[in-house]
Backbone as CSV, one residue per row, in Angstrom:
resi,resn,N_x,N_y,N_z,CA_x,CA_y,CA_z,C_x,C_y,C_z
1,MET,36.319,-25.931,10.486,37.702,-25.017,10.823,36.684,-23.553,11.415
2,SER,37.883,-23.513,12.395,37.189,-22.215,13.409,36.993,-20.807,12.427
3,TRP,36.199,-19.954,14.024,36.366,-18.316,13.180,37.784,-17.925,13.296
4,PHE,38.367,-18.425,14.059,39.967,-17.769,14.353,40.612,-18.250,13.191
5,GLU,40.873,-19.659,12.791,41.259,-20.225,11.864,40.837,-19.311,10.242
6,SER,39.595,-18.954,10.238,39.201,-18.410,8.975,39.526,-16.749,8.968
7,PHE,40.247,-16.531,10.330,40.080,-14.850,10.200,41.659,-14.697,9.844
8,ILE,42.667,-15.895,10.261,44.064,-15.599,10.166,44.054,-16.148,8.259
9,LEU,43.406,-16.883,7.911,43.829,-17.148,6.936,42.850,-16.244,5.540
10,GLY,41.984,-15.543,6.178,41.387,-14.603,5.352,42.580,-13.455,5.131
11,LEU,43.019,-13.161,6.356,43.781,-12.064,6.570,45.295,-12.430,5.464
12,VAL,45.533,-13.880,5.761,47.235,-14.124,4.924,46.366,-13.930,3.341
13,GLN,45.111,-14.548,3.266,44.705,-14.377,1.535,44.724,-12.886,0.894
14,GLY,44.429,-11.904,1.989,44.023,-10.712,1.289,45.585,-9.834,1.342
15,LEU,46.632,-10.293,2.175,47.594,-9.937,2.463,48.837,-10.227,1.376
16,THR,48.624,-11.574,1.179,49.710,-11.911,-0.175,48.744,-12.049,-1.625
17,GLU,47.795,-12.224,-1.876,47.388,-12.651,-3.152,47.932,-11.343,-4.528
18,PHE,48.054,-10.093,-3.918,48.616,-9.094,-4.879,50.108,-9.199,-5.154
19,LEU,50.643,-9.663,-4.007,51.768,-9.764,-3.908,52.844,-10.680,-4.772
20,PRO,53.546,-10.784,-5.245,54.249,-11.603,-5.784,55.112,-13.022,-5.212
21,ILE,54.322,-13.462,-3.895,54.597,-14.450,-3.262,54.062,-15.739,-3.313
22,SER,52.736,-15.452,-3.639,52.102,-16.834,-4.126,50.948,-17.035,-2.435
23,SER,49.443,-16.456,-3.020,48.951,-16.588,-1.417,48.297,-17.969,-1.550
24,SER,48.547,-18.787,-2.243,47.970,-20.427,-1.840,48.906,-20.999,-1.239
25,ALA,50.101,-20.885,-1.452,51.367,-21.114,-0.902,51.640,-20.662,0.409
26,HIS,51.108,-19.495,0.839,51.226,-18.981,2.215,49.664,-19.327,2.840
27,LEU,48.636,-19.872,2.204,47.594,-20.484,3.042,47.711,-21.806,3.531
28,ARG,49.140,-22.883,2.366,49.219,-23.844,2.878,49.865,-23.710,3.937
29,LEU,50.996,-22.821,3.937,52.414,-23.009,4.801,51.711,-22.191,6.228
30,THR,50.604,-21.294,6.270,50.204,-21.048,7.537,49.349,-22.040,8.357
31,ALA,48.467,-23.063,7.271,47.629,-24.138,7.834,48.900,-25.074,8.733
32,ALA,50.180,-25.320,8.198,50.882,-25.975,8.224,51.762,-25.975,9.578
33,PHE,52.343,-24.626,9.600,52.721,-24.106,10.902,51.850,-23.864,11.687
34,ALA,50.797,-23.662,11.624,49.434,-23.583,12.873,49.149,-24.965,13.383
35,GLY,49.707,-26.027,12.572,49.134,-27.424,12.585,47.673,-28.109,12.596
36,TRP,46.782,-26.915,11.443,45.689,-27.085,11.237,45.527,-27.774,10.124
37,ASN,44.421,-28.080,9.609,43.957,-29.182,8.401,44.269,-28.260,7.322
38,ASP,44.757,-28.732,6.362,44.750,-27.536,5.349,43.572,-27.042,4.503
39,PRO,43.650,-26.056,4.133,42.414,-25.394,3.893,42.043,-25.948,2.503
40,GLY,43.027,-26.301,1.782,42.646,-26.457,0.478,41.992,-25.787,-0.941
41,PRO,42.194,-26.260,-1.894,42.043,-25.447,-3.177,40.519,-24.806,-3.392
42,ALA,39.617,-25.761,-2.647,38.284,-24.879,-2.754,38.308,-23.773,-1.612
43,PHE,38.768,-23.808,-0.345,38.920,-23.009,0.388,39.710,-21.465,-0.639
44,THR,40.662,-21.737,-0.975,41.758,-20.763,-1.785,40.429,-20.202,-2.629
45,ALA,40.042,-20.999,-3.298,39.181,-20.593,-4.240,38.438,-19.381,-4.197
46,ILE,37.401,-20.296,-3.322,36.358,-18.892,-2.535,37.013,-17.912,-2.023
47,THR,37.539,-17.859,-1.358,38.256,-16.925,-0.718,38.761,-15.697,-1.348
48,GLN,39.341,-16.465,-2.838,39.901,-15.130,-3.579,39.032,-14.667,-4.491
49,ILE,37.770,-14.880,-4.339,36.910,-14.197,-4.775,36.558,-12.869,-4.019
50,GLY,36.905,-13.037,-2.600,36.941,-11.492,-1.917,37.898,-10.674,-2.800
51,THR,39.178,-11.455,-3.147,40.366,-10.413,-2.978,39.943,-9.791,-5.061
52,GLU,39.505,-10.613,-5.630,38.926,-10.200,-7.170,38.081,-9.019,-7.105
53,LEU,36.976,-9.317,-6.086,35.969,-8.107,-5.835,36.578,-6.906,-5.070
54,ALA,38.076,-6.814,-4.449,38.370,-5.794,-4.512,39.293,-5.221,-5.810
55,VAL,40.011,-6.009,-6.795,40.688,-5.815,-7.899,38.875,-5.266,-8.814
56,LEU,37.870,-5.620,-8.659,36.647,-5.049,-9.279,36.548,-3.586,-8.992
57,ILE,36.671,-3.501,-7.948,36.706,-2.056,-7.415,37.353,-1.254,-7.561
58,TYR,38.720,-1.599,-7.341,39.883,-0.912,-7.274,40.194,-0.379,-8.881
59,PHE,39.542,-1.229,-9.957,39.750,-0.884,-11.126,38.593,-0.861,-11.782
60,ARG,37.316,-0.303,-11.519,36.166,-0.402,-11.839,35.994,0.541,-13.040
61,LYS,36.712,1.600,-13.095,36.940,2.762,-14.225,36.880,1.729,-15.516
62,ASP,38.566,1.044,-15.313,38.909,0.252,-16.349,38.128,-0.588,-17.073
63,ILE,37.336,-1.444,-15.591,36.579,-2.756,-16.248,35.191,-1.950,-16.794
64,VAL,34.868,-1.048,-16.395,33.425,-0.450,-16.917,34.077,0.037,-18.274
65,ASN,34.731,0.570,-18.614,35.444,0.857,-19.908,35.294,-0.242,-20.755
66,ILE,36.179,-1.330,-20.198,36.604,-2.519,-21.137,34.983,-3.073,-21.546
67,VAL,34.556,-3.454,-20.594,33.474,-4.211,-20.765,31.846,-3.540,-21.544
68,SER,32.061,-2.506,-21.384,31.107,-1.636,-22.606,31.518,-1.514,-23.807
69,ALA,32.969,-1.013,-23.785,33.325,-0.751,-25.222,33.398,-3.000,-25.976
70,TRP,33.654,-3.828,-25.077,33.889,-4.890,-25.944,32.549,-5.308,-26.258
71,PHE,31.397,-5.300,-25.388,30.089,-5.514,-25.606,29.776,-4.281,-26.887
72,ARG,29.936,-3.121,-27.405,29.635,-2.186,-28.206,30.512,-2.963,-29.669
73,SER,31.666,-3.597,-29.301,32.210,-3.792,-30.296,31.964,-5.075,-31.192
74,LEU,30.715,-5.697,-30.631,30.069,-6.833,-30.840,29.262,-6.731,-31.996
75,PHE,28.583,-5.298,-32.159,27.554,-4.955,-32.721,27.710,-3.375,-33.748
76,SER,28.844,-3.000,-33.571,29.398,-1.721,-34.329,30.801,-1.902,-34.956
77,LYS,31.224,-1.965,-36.036,32.337,-1.884,-36.439,33.395,-0.749,-36.096
78,GLU,32.410,0.200,-35.524,33.336,1.593,-35.373,34.268,1.193,-33.827
79,TRP,33.537,0.279,-33.095,34.161,0.107,-32.098,35.549,-1.054,-31.983
80,ARG,35.347,-1.676,-32.937,36.010,-2.816,-32.928,37.704,-2.545,-32.996
81,GLY,37.891,-1.383,-33.243,39.082,-0.512,-33.314,40.019,-0.075,-31.574
82,ASN,38.760,0.415,-31.210,39.323,0.607,-29.775,39.861,0.108,-28.837
83,HIS,40.466,0.674,-28.167,41.592,-0.186,-27.331,41.106,-0.787,-26.121
84,ASP,39.848,-0.365,-25.625,39.172,-0.990,-24.374,38.580,-1.958,-25.176
85,ALA,37.763,-2.512,-25.932,36.973,-3.639,-26.647,38.746,-4.498,-27.132
86,GLN,39.611,-4.196,-27.506,40.465,-4.808,-27.992,40.994,-5.593,-26.589
87,MET,41.175,-4.932,-25.494,41.501,-5.613,-24.191,40.516,-6.212,-23.864
88,GLY,39.315,-5.965,-23.868,38.410,-7.118,-23.542,38.577,-8.609,-24.390
89,TRP,38.684,-8.382,-25.518,39.425,-9.392,-26.034,40.584,-10.636,-25.873
90,LEU,41.449,-9.389,-25.374,43.049,-10.021,-24.863,42.813,-10.313,-23.821
91,VAL,41.802,-9.984,-22.778,41.680,-10.272,-21.355,40.930,-12.048,-21.865
92,ILE,39.729,-12.425,-22.556,39.537,-13.474,-22.778,40.490,-14.642,-23.374
93,VAL,41.456,-14.120,-24.371,42.446,-14.522,-25.057,43.356,-15.350,-23.863
94,GLY,43.804,-14.154,-22.936,44.670,-14.616,-21.993,44.290,-15.562,-21.047
95,SER,42.883,-15.741,-20.895,42.254,-16.840,-19.652,42.250,-17.975,-20.482
96,LEU,42.382,-18.149,-21.660,42.087,-19.608,-22.422,43.256,-20.730,-21.361
97,PRO,44.725,-20.364,-21.641,45.445,-21.620,-20.813,45.163,-21.879,-19.650
98,ILE,44.514,-21.081,-18.784,44.301,-20.954,-17.112,42.977,-21.966,-16.974
99,GLY,42.084,-22.327,-17.760,40.943,-22.218,-18.519,41.140,-24.029,-18.640
100,VAL,41.997,-24.238,-19.705,41.929,-25.468,-20.028,43.265,-26.383,-18.983
101,LEU,44.297,-25.817,-18.686,44.818,-26.391,-17.691,44.439,-26.511,-16.376
102,GLY,43.103,-25.627,-15.580,42.590,-25.901,-14.448,41.761,-27.113,-14.341
103,LEU,41.225,-27.085,-15.877,40.197,-28.526,-15.668,40.938,-29.806,-16.106
104,THR,42.100,-29.581,-16.834,42.876,-30.867,-17.209,43.775,-31.472,-15.827
105,LEU,44.294,-30.218,-14.816,44.918,-30.717,-13.916,44.567,-30.813,-12.665
106,GLN,42.891,-30.855,-12.588,42.324,-30.594,-11.145,43.175,-31.327,-10.454
107,ASP,42.487,-32.824,-10.632,43.490,-33.787,-9.599,44.921,-33.410,-9.168
108,ALA,45.675,-33.059,-9.838,47.083,-33.054,-9.382,46.804,-31.395,-8.549
109,ILE,46.148,-30.613,-8.911,45.953,-29.412,-8.154,45.568,-29.384,-6.704
110,GLU,44.401,-30.717,-6.954,43.944,-31.047,-5.173,44.494,-32.005,-4.443
111,GLY,46.071,-32.149,-5.396,47.024,-33.223,-4.257,48.450,-33.209,-4.514
112,PRO,48.726,-33.432,-5.378,50.537,-33.637,-5.410,51.216,-32.227,-5.538
113,PHE,50.374,-31.168,-6.080,50.735,-29.896,-6.278,51.147,-29.222,-4.962
114,ARG,50.443,-29.998,-3.667,50.385,-29.087,-2.659,51.381,-29.556,-1.621
115,ASP,52.550,-30.593,-2.283,53.576,-30.959,-1.744,54.293,-29.926,-0.974
116,LEU,54.750,-29.670,-0.101,55.687,-28.609,0.441,56.905,-28.613,-0.284
117,ARG,57.283,-29.925,-0.031,58.882,-29.675,-1.625,58.569,-28.962,-2.754
118,LEU,57.363,-29.206,-3.220,57.017,-28.567,-4.834,57.412,-27.298,-4.259
119,ILE,56.047,-26.680,-2.954,56.219,-25.443,-2.841,57.497,-24.676,-2.756
120,ALA,58.570,-25.260,-1.971,59.778,-24.834,-1.952,60.499,-24.513,-3.124
121,THR,60.454,-25.665,-4.109,61.376,-25.510,-5.232,60.444,-24.127,-5.784
122,THR,59.286,-23.940,-6.007,58.512,-22.652,-6.974,58.823,-21.801,-6.002
123,LEU,58.825,-21.494,-5.215,59.068,-20.134,-4.337,60.725,-19.836,-5.024
124,VAL,61.543,-20.854,-4.888,62.774,-20.231,-4.888,63.161,-20.224,-6.897
125,VAL,62.583,-20.945,-7.520,63.123,-20.653,-8.956,62.216,-19.630,-9.752
126,MET,61.190,-18.988,-9.165,60.065,-18.326,-9.789,60.813,-16.721,-8.897
127,GLY,61.293,-17.224,-7.642,62.018,-16.019,-6.988,63.345,-15.297,-8.025
128,LEU,63.928,-16.527,-8.419,65.126,-16.016,-9.427,64.600,-15.359,-10.453
129,VAL,63.457,-15.940,-11.273,63.147,-15.643,-12.540,62.798,-13.990,-12.291
130,LEU,61.598,-13.675,-11.101,61.285,-12.157,-10.834,62.568,-11.810,-10.464
131,GLY,63.895,-12.355,-9.785,64.650,-11.269,-9.694,65.446,-10.537,-10.808
132,PHE,65.477,-11.876,-12.048,66.306,-11.180,-13.014,65.348,-10.561,-14.162
133,ALA,64.110,-10.853,-14.128,63.116,-9.906,-15.040,63.068,-8.645,-14.285
134,ASP,63.039,-8.327,-12.858,63.220,-7.310,-12.237,64.525,-6.374,-12.595
135,ARG,65.664,-6.901,-12.702,67.221,-6.414,-13.204,66.951,-5.944,-14.736
136,ARG,66.138,-6.630,-15.732,66.349,-6.566,-16.596,65.571,-5.302,-16.887
137,ALA,63.987,-5.065,-16.000,63.772,-4.025,-16.387,63.984,-2.726,-15.754
138,ALA,64.942,-3.053,-14.476,65.497,-1.743,-14.324,66.655,-1.213,-15.332
139,ARG,67.208,-1.764,-16.145,68.633,-1.846,-16.732,67.786,-1.114,-17.941
140,ASP,66.834,-1.507,-18.764,66.051,-0.465,-19.428,65.629,0.814,-18.910
141,GLU,65.151,0.729,-17.615,64.612,1.821,-17.456,65.606,2.975,-16.931
142,THR,66.476,2.690,-16.854,68.022,3.645,-16.490,68.816,3.978,-17.491
143,GLY,68.345,3.021,-18.738,69.289,3.357,-19.868,70.386,2.619,-20.091
144,GLY,70.385,1.371,-19.408,71.904,0.364,-19.443,72.457,0.328,-20.500
145,ARG,73.361,-0.490,-20.608,73.884,-0.765,-21.741,73.725,-0.198,-22.913
146,HIS,73.801,1.177,-23.358,73.987,1.911,-24.103,72.399,2.106,-24.641
147,ARG,71.428,1.615,-23.913,69.699,1.554,-24.005,69.483,2.982,-24.097
148,VAL,68.080,3.686,-24.636,67.389,4.561,-24.479,66.597,4.318,-23.284
149,ALA,66.743,5.399,-22.135,65.853,5.102,-20.996,64.651,4.680,-20.938
150,ASN,63.537,4.336,-20.470,62.378,4.223,-20.563,61.931,3.417,-21.613
151,GLN,62.361,3.002,-22.573,62.232,2.323,-23.862,61.035,0.673,-23.547
152,ARG,60.074,1.052,-22.717,59.298,-0.318,-22.614,58.085,-0.091,-22.926
153,LYS,57.120,-1.095,-23.402,55.927,-1.662,-24.013,54.730,-1.050,-22.795
154,THR,53.436,-0.268,-23.096,52.900,-0.343,-22.304,51.284,-0.940,-22.959
155,LEU,50.086,-1.158,-22.085,49.195,-2.160,-22.578,48.590,-1.476,-23.701
156,GLN,49.205,-0.358,-24.462,48.570,-0.112,-25.903,49.275,-0.848,-27.010
157,GLU,50.546,-1.130,-26.525,50.990,-2.544,-27.281,50.635,-3.634,-27.325
158,LEU,49.855,-3.847,-26.357,49.799,-5.524,-25.995,48.978,-6.204,-27.573
159,SER,49.294,-7.599,-27.895,49.348,-8.249,-28.829,48.444,-9.473,-28.730
160,ILE,48.185,-10.156,-29.510,47.469,-11.392,-29.199,48.514,-12.437,-28.578
161,ARG,49.621,-12.245,-29.475,51.006,-13.494,-28.835,50.959,-12.752,-27.453
162,ASP,51.511,-11.973,-27.033,51.697,-11.756,-25.797,50.991,-11.903,-24.868
163,GLY,49.441,-11.123,-24.997,48.551,-12.123,-24.534,48.197,-13.310,-23.754
164,LEU,48.742,-14.323,-25.149,48.592,-15.429,-24.564,49.727,-16.070,-23.743
165,ILE,51.056,-15.395,-23.936,52.052,-15.903,-22.999,51.848,-15.120,-21.538
166,PHE,51.327,-13.835,-21.430,50.850,-13.675,-20.112,49.788,-14.800,-19.505
167,GLY,48.930,-15.294,-20.484,47.813,-16.291,-19.845,48.651,-17.963,-19.604
168,VAL,49.891,-18.005,-20.153,50.449,-19.056,-19.805,51.165,-18.991,-18.510
169,CYS,51.985,-17.550,-18.355,52.700,-17.610,-17.180,51.428,-17.590,-16.084
170,GLN,50.057,-17.153,-15.984,49.015,-16.991,-15.264,48.908,-18.471,-14.722
171,ALA,48.595,-19.328,-15.814,48.475,-20.584,-15.699,49.343,-21.552,-15.089
172,MET,50.644,-20.988,-14.962,51.783,-21.947,-14.333,51.449,-21.509,-12.734
173,ALA,50.387,-20.311,-12.235,50.530,-20.396,-10.875,49.301,-21.451,-10.528
174,LEU,48.832,-22.334,-10.916,48.071,-23.244,-10.838,48.857,-24.201,-9.625
175,VAL,50.187,-23.882,-9.714,51.070,-24.742,-9.196,51.284,-23.841,-7.612
176,PRO,50.716,-23.962,-6.698,51.612,-23.153,-5.322,52.602,-22.855,-5.250
177,GLY,52.847,-21.547,-4.823,54.563,-20.949,-4.722,54.795,-20.196,-6.131
178,VAL,53.811,-20.675,-6.946,54.403,-19.864,-8.448,54.023,-18.487,-8.111
179,SER,52.983,-18.215,-7.674,52.262,-17.092,-7.535,52.085,-16.266,-9.163
180,ARG,50.404,-16.360,-8.961,49.630,-15.513,-10.226,50.453,-14.095,-10.613
181,SER,50.413,-13.196,-9.665,50.633,-11.983,-10.016,52.265,-11.890,-10.124
182,GLY,53.062,-13.037,-9.335,54.847,-13.161,-9.386,54.431,-13.241,-11.322
183,ALA,54.157,-14.444,-11.462,54.810,-14.903,-12.967,54.025,-14.320,-14.037
184,THR,53.127,-13.695,-14.188,52.776,-12.761,-15.111,53.322,-11.307,-15.068
185,ILE,53.534,-10.811,-14.035,54.723,-9.940,-13.901,55.787,-9.874,-14.508
186,SER,56.446,-11.061,-13.917,57.603,-11.566,-14.524,57.725,-11.765,-15.849
187,GLY,56.888,-12.218,-16.680,56.597,-12.643,-17.808,56.250,-11.486,-19.063
188,GLY,55.702,-10.124,-18.465,55.275,-9.013,-18.849,56.747,-7.987,-18.985
189,LEU,57.390,-8.403,-17.708,58.759,-7.537,-17.384,59.586,-8.394,-19.021
190,LEU,59.918,-9.518,-18.808,60.551,-10.197,-19.861,60.323,-9.798,-21.324
191,MET,58.903,-9.497,-21.312,58.490,-9.287,-22.823,58.696,-7.959,-23.129
192,GLY,59.194,-6.969,-21.917,59.744,-5.515,-22.327,58.330,-4.687,-21.841
193,TYR,57.778,-5.026,-21.490,56.287,-4.295,-20.373,56.658,-3.436,-19.273
194,THR,55.896,-1.919,-19.425,56.668,-1.632,-17.711,56.049,-2.387,-16.747
195,ARG,56.726,-1.734,-15.725,55.955,-2.290,-14.173,54.396,-2.428,-14.257
196,GLU,53.836,-1.233,-14.125,52.683,-0.531,-14.286,51.966,-1.516,-15.057
197,ALA,51.894,-1.430,-16.336,51.763,-2.388,-17.649,51.284,-3.613,-17.228
198,ALA,52.207,-4.221,-16.856,52.398,-5.853,-16.643,51.818,-6.314,-15.083
199,ALA,51.741,-5.129,-13.929,50.825,-5.250,-12.815,49.256,-5.178,-13.206
200,ARG,48.925,-4.179,-14.350,47.795,-4.150,-14.318,47.160,-4.764,-15.350
201,TYR,47.575,-5.749,-16.369,47.165,-6.306,-17.041,47.055,-7.857,-16.737
202,SER,48.195,-8.118,-15.192,48.068,-9.103,-14.626,46.818,-9.248,-13.789
203,PHE,46.570,-8.226,-13.077,45.242,-8.210,-11.878,43.800,-8.365,-12.934
204,LEU,44.092,-7.850,-14.041,42.716,-7.305,-14.823,42.453,-8.693,-15.623
205,LEU,43.494,-9.914,-15.788,43.234,-10.968,-16.366,42.870,-12.069,-15.593
206,ALA,43.688,-11.688,-14.260,42.894,-12.543,-12.903,41.491,-12.859,-12.984
207,VAL,40.679,-11.553,-12.803,39.348,-11.373,-12.806,38.536,-12.574,-13.231
208,PRO,38.271,-12.863,-14.586,37.681,-13.915,-15.117,37.946,-15.170,-14.768
209,ALA,39.117,-15.453,-14.602,40.121,-16.682,-14.170,39.844,-17.288,-12.318
210,VAL,39.823,-16.132,-11.913,39.518,-16.419,-10.308,38.034,-16.337,-10.025
211,LEU,37.124,-15.596,-10.897,35.790,-15.806,-10.570,35.321,-16.813,-11.087
212,ALA,35.332,-17.397,-12.126,35.113,-18.387,-12.459,35.495,-19.865,-11.742
213,SER,36.664,-19.648,-10.963,37.481,-21.147,-10.312,36.353,-20.946,-9.091
214,GLY,36.292,-19.521,-8.618,35.433,-19.799,-7.319,34.136,-20.154,-7.287
215,ALA,33.843,-20.035,-8.650,32.232,-20.298,-8.763,31.894,-22.199,-9.132
216,PHE,32.983,-22.381,-9.700,33.201,-23.654,-9.832,33.205,-24.396,-8.502
217,GLU,34.116,-23.724,-7.760,34.347,-24.468,-6.353,32.900,-24.372,-5.461
218,LEU,32.330,-23.171,-5.645,31.231,-22.861,-4.542,29.783,-24.092,-4.899
219,LYS,29.941,-24.371,-6.766,29.092,-25.473,-6.958,29.509,-26.929,-6.431
220,ASP,30.561,-27.094,-6.215,31.181,-28.392,-5.813,30.913,-28.154,-4.267
221,ALA,30.895,-26.826,-3.721,30.633,-27.008,-2.441,29.461,-26.965,-1.619
222,SER,28.198,-27.404,-2.630,27.000,-27.017,-2.103,26.707,-28.491,-1.516
223,ASP,27.634,-29.586,-1.418,27.359,-31.177,-1.126,27.354,-31.190,0.658
224,GLY,27.457,-29.949,1.497,26.874,-29.656,2.663,28.124,-30.121,3.390
225,HIS,29.318,-30.345,2.958,30.539,-30.208,3.894,31.512,-29.176,4.121
226,THR,30.977,-28.240,3.485,31.620,-26.910,3.712,31.474,-25.855,5.014
227,ASP,32.343,-25.548,5.601,31.628,-24.528,6.974,31.401,-23.321,6.400
228,TRP,30.292,-23.068,5.951,30.038,-21.534,5.033,30.253,-20.138,6.176
229,GLY,29.995,-20.296,7.397,30.251,-19.260,7.772,31.356,-18.722,7.981
230,PRO,32.543,-19.573,8.646,34.047,-19.326,8.342,34.791,-18.931,7.121
231,THR,33.982,-19.530,6.135,34.557,-19.515,4.873,33.671,-17.915,4.551
232,ILE,32.964,-17.652,4.889,32.170,-16.207,3.968,33.056,-15.237,4.946
233,PHE,33.256,-15.245,6.307,34.123,-14.735,6.990,35.579,-14.302,6.522
234,ALA,36.085,-15.249,6.015,37.464,-15.472,5.452,37.585,-14.564,4.324
235,THR,36.669,-14.662,3.492,36.501,-14.339,1.627,36.280,-12.727,2.271
236,VAL,35.404,-11.977,3.428,35.087,-10.859,3.366,36.356,-9.751,4.207
237,ILE,36.934,-10.803,5.064,38.458,-10.303,5.721,39.433,-10.357,4.160
238,ALA,39.666,-10.966,3.476,40.096,-11.454,2.289,40.303,-9.919,1.155
239,PHE,38.720,-9.565,1.030,38.353,-8.510,0.533,38.910,-7.394,1.145
240,VAL,38.594,-7.045,2.255,38.891,-5.627,3.069,40.357,-5.418,2.847
241,VAL,41.461,-6.502,3.521,42.589,-6.150,3.170,43.274,-6.242,1.992
242,GLY,42.762,-6.959,0.869,43.449,-6.535,-0.069,43.040,-5.868,-1.006
243,TYR,42.371,-5.219,-0.644,41.722,-3.755,-1.502,43.031,-2.542,-0.574
244,VAL,43.174,-2.802,0.288,44.459,-1.699,0.998,45.876,-2.386,-0.036
245,VAL,45.661,-3.636,0.131,47.213,-4.289,-0.321,47.300,-3.920,-1.725
246,ILE,46.246,-3.607,-2.623,46.525,-3.599,-4.210,46.836,-2.357,-4.505
247,ALA,45.909,-1.361,-3.420,46.277,0.300,-3.271,47.929,0.520,-3.411
248,TRP,48.061,0.120,-2.081,49.908,0.115,-1.547,50.376,-0.288,-2.990
249,PHE,50.310,-1.627,-3.290,51.272,-2.109,-4.484,51.235,-1.388,-5.488
250,MET,50.050,-0.889,-6.473,49.877,-0.470,-7.408,51.122,1.270,-6.919
251,LYS,50.834,1.846,-6.131,51.982,2.642,-6.008,53.287,2.171,-5.676
252,PHE,53.384,1.053,-5.000,55.246,0.798,-4.896,55.483,0.523,-6.321
253,ILE,54.836,-0.146,-7.165,55.837,-0.765,-8.443,55.987,0.497,-9.107
254,SER,55.605,1.665,-8.905,55.800,2.930,-9.800,57.394,3.245,-9.893
255,SER,57.901,3.245,-8.424,59.063,3.498,-8.046,59.870,2.554,-7.721
256,LYS,59.852,1.420,-7.299,60.298,0.478,-6.804,60.783,-0.652,-6.927
257,SER,61.746,-1.441,-6.662,62.238,-2.808,-7.303,61.404,-3.914,-6.320
258,PHE,61.290,-4.924,-7.322,60.646,-5.940,-6.466,62.113,-7.415,-5.867
259,MET,62.953,-6.641,-5.754,63.898,-7.233,-5.069,63.852,-7.619,-3.417
260,PRO,63.066,-7.099,-3.057,62.805,-7.174,-1.627,61.714,-9.152,-1.700
261,PHE,60.784,-8.972,-2.557,60.143,-9.893,-2.410,60.676,-11.363,-3.173
262,VAL,61.593,-11.092,-4.172,62.867,-11.998,-4.490,63.522,-12.705,-3.234
263,ILE,64.229,-11.938,-2.396,64.900,-12.208,-1.540,64.056,-12.826,-0.607
264,TYR,62.648,-12.294,-0.259,61.723,-13.372,0.850,61.246,-14.459,-0.147
265,ARG,61.054,-14.469,-0.992,60.922,-15.682,-1.514,61.910,-17.015,-1.713
266,ILE,63.301,-16.595,-1.982,64.288,-17.528,-1.890,64.359,-17.771,-0.447
267,LEU,64.363,-17.101,0.679,65.048,-17.023,2.111,63.729,-18.254,2.547
268,LEU,62.347,-17.700,2.163,61.150,-18.618,2.365,61.314,-20.324,2.056
269,GLY,61.854,-20.321,0.750,61.768,-21.654,0.212,63.369,-22.326,0.703
270,ILE,64.112,-21.657,0.490,65.150,-22.107,1.548,65.133,-22.769,2.878
271,ALA,64.222,-22.095,3.968,63.803,-22.311,5.060,62.907,-23.471,4.986
272,LEU,61.719,-23.081,4.059,60.689,-24.560,3.837,61.651,-25.933,3.523
273,PHE,62.460,-26.026,2.761,63.315,-27.025,2.345,63.956,-27.290,4.012
274,ALA,64.269,-26.912,4.580,65.033,-27.282,5.723,63.721,-27.922,6.977
275,LEU,63.020,-27.021,6.786,62.103,-27.701,8.154,61.401,-28.943,7.308
276,VAL,61.085,-29.125,6.378,60.875,-30.384,5.677,61.880,-31.311,6.467
277,GLY,63.050,-30.890,5.366,63.928,-31.827,5.812,64.363,-32.557,7.175
278,LEU,64.061,-31.693,8.279,64.252,-31.817,9.453,62.717,-32.498,10.349
279,SER,62.119,-32.873,9.444,60.780,-33.137,9.699,60.143,-32.249,10.768
280,VAL,60.135,-31.324,10.929,59.607,-30.304,11.587,57.901,-30.147,10.699
281,LEU,57.851,-30.244,9.601,56.677,-29.915,8.968,56.611,-31.189,7.991
282,SER,55.218,-31.718,7.888,55.157,-32.768,6.769,54.852,-32.470,5.539
283,ALA,55.527,-32.803,4.630,55.907,-32.479,3.322,54.274,-32.733,2.441
284,HIS,53.334,-33.569,3.120,51.984,-33.608,2.644,50.961,-32.916,3.725
285,ALA,49.695,-32.962,2.658,48.965,-31.919,3.681,48.040,-32.707,4.185
286,ALA,47.697,-31.927,5.557,46.595,-32.863,6.127,45.149,-32.486,5.708
287,GLU,44.669,-33.481,5.621,43.689,-33.554,4.684,42.206,-32.825,5.530
288,SER,41.558,-31.591,5.082,40.575,-31.052,5.812,39.424,-31.450,6.083
289,ALA,39.002,-31.861,7.374,37.539,-32.681,7.681,36.248,-31.620,6.987
290,GLY,36.567,-30.192,6.392,35.381,-29.482,5.888,35.329,-28.449,6.606
């Protein structure tokens, strides 16, 4: 991988990781359009460490409080009813589905799941799901159909059941094109959570999953076939750009609709179907040489 490729792919990772449009799909598509080798799931997992470091810094107060309260709850009954301590357990519970499915479906993740026809399908289908969830949330927020406005759940009301559902939604993002944030935010909105609550838990939930995945790939990448210089460079770029994007996105969702992302996903999916159908792009990934 050249330094230019790593810069572009790191930029794409940082720009798309927190938006509901699928960073893994965009890394795959960027390489396909540019005629480069598919960077592969290992590169994606490692560069995601950069964007998750951006999450750690942006939500540092929340994360310190959660980790501190969780540890205290292990040794003191007084802390077990604390919201931050409970959030720590809920993040663990919500991380179980992607941990189990990530190990079970590893071969599919590295092969069939990267087919551009599947990516096009997930872009469109999950775009429609996000659109439906967004409209439902907007209706609740404005008190449509005789409902009281703004009667949506906050993270104070997050249950084990809901945490697991969030986790299953996150696990769906093992398929490129689904989008981790898109799936979890859609799930949260459909369960009745506010936009801010769904996004906040989505980003907190991603931290252990992405860091564990990145560590796993780092272990496997020690075989000497990884271009460490460009990969680290891409990770740094992803961190810097990702921090700017997450700060913007958290402000955006407080008052804006997700419909621009819905329209983008659907148009991109349709265009991708056309490009593959016309043989402009190959549906299958070109294997990376390292």
